[in-house]
C-alpha positions in Angstrom: 0.1 0.0 0.0 1.4 3.3 -1.0 1.9 6.0 1.7 -0.2 9.0 1.4 1.6 12.4 1.7 0.1 14.9 3.9 0.7 18.6 3.1 1.0 20.8 6.1 0.7 24.6 5.6 1.6 27.2 8.2 -1.3 29.2 9.4 -1.5 33.0 9.3 -2.5 33.3 12.9 -6.0 34.3 11.9 -8.5 31.4 11.2 -10.8 33.8 9.2 -7.9 34.8 6.8 -6.9 31.2 6.4 -10.5 30.4 5.3 -10.4 33.3 2.8 -12.8 35.8 4.5 -12.3 39.3 3.3 -13.1 40.9 6.6 -10.9 38.5 8.6 -9.3 41.1 10.9 -12.7 42.4 11.9 -14.2 38.9 12.5 -11.2 38.0 14.6 -11.6 41.1 16.7 -15.3 40.6 17.2 -14.7 37.0 18.4 -12.1 38.2 20.9 -14.4 41.0 22.2 -17.3 38.5 22.4 -15.2 36.0 24.3 -14.4 38.7 27.0 -18.1 39.8 27.3 -19.1 36.1 27.5 -16.5 35.5 30.2 -17.7 38.4 32.3 -21.4 37.3 32.0 -20.4 33.7 33.1 -18.3 35.1 35.9 -21.3 37.1 37.2 -23.6 33.9 37.0 -26.1 35.8 34.9 -28.9 33.9 33.0 -29.6 35.0 29.4 -32.4 37.2 30.7 -30.1 38.7 33.3 -27.5 39.2 30.7 -30.1 40.8 28.3 -30.9 43.4 31.1 -27.3 44.1 31.9 -26.4 44.7 28.3 -29.7 46.5 27.3 -30.5 44.0 24.6 -33.2 41.3 23.9 -32.7 37.9 25.2 -32.6 36.3 21.7 -29.7 38.6 20.9 -27.9 37.2 24.1 -28.4 33.9 22.7 -26.7 35.0 19.5 -23.8 36.5 21.5 -23.1 33.4 23.6 -23.3 31.3 20.4 -20.8 33.7 18.6 -23.4 34.4 15.9 -21.9 37.9 15.7 -23.5 39.4 12.6 -25.8 41.7 14.5 -22.9 43.0 16.6 -20.3 45.7 15.6 -16.9 46.0 17.1 -18.1 49.3 18.7 -21.3 47.7 20.2 -19.2 44.8 21.7 -16.8 47.4 23.2 -19.9 49.2 24.6 -21.0 46.0 26.2 -17.7 45.7 28.0 -17.8 49.3 29.3 -21.2 48.6 30.5 -19.9 45.6 32.4 -17.5 47.8 34.3 -14.4 47.2 32.0 -12.1 49.8 30.4 -11.5 49.5 26.8 -8.1 50.8 25.6 -7.1 51.1 21.9 -3.4 51.6 21.3 -1.3 51.8 18.2 2.4 51.2 17.9 5.0 50.5 15.2 5.1 46.9 14.1 8.0 44.8 15.4 10.7 44.3 12.8 10.5 40.6 13.2 6.8 40.4 12.4 5.7 39.8 8.8 2.4 41.6 9.3 0.7 43.9 11.7 -2.0 42.5 14.2 -5.0 43.5 16.2 -5.2 42.0 19.6 -7.4 42.0 22.6 -5.6 41.6 25.9 -7.5 40.6 29.1 -6.0 42.5 32.1 -7.6 41.6 35.5 
C-alpha cells in the first residue's frame, strides 16, 4: 500500500484569513471581544435574561452572542457591552516589530 503524503501549511495566525474571509481582521476582533463579554457574563452567573438586562438588549440577541453568531454586533457595540460591564477598553497603536511579517490587532485581558 502506498503511503499518502500529507501537506501541512503554516497558518497566518487568523483562522478567518486562512479560510479566505475578506473581513478576517474584523471577524477575529469581534470574536475576541465577544469572548471577553461572555467570560464576564459567566463570571457574574447571569442567565440569558439577566445578561439581556445588563447589556440592554433582547434575550434572543444574548443567545446569538453566547453562540458567537456575531453578525448583528459591531466592534463598537461589543466594546460598549464591555464598558457597560465595568471594563475599560483601551485602543493603542504602535509600530510593528521588525521581526513580524504583518501587523496584528489583539485583545488583551487584564484583570
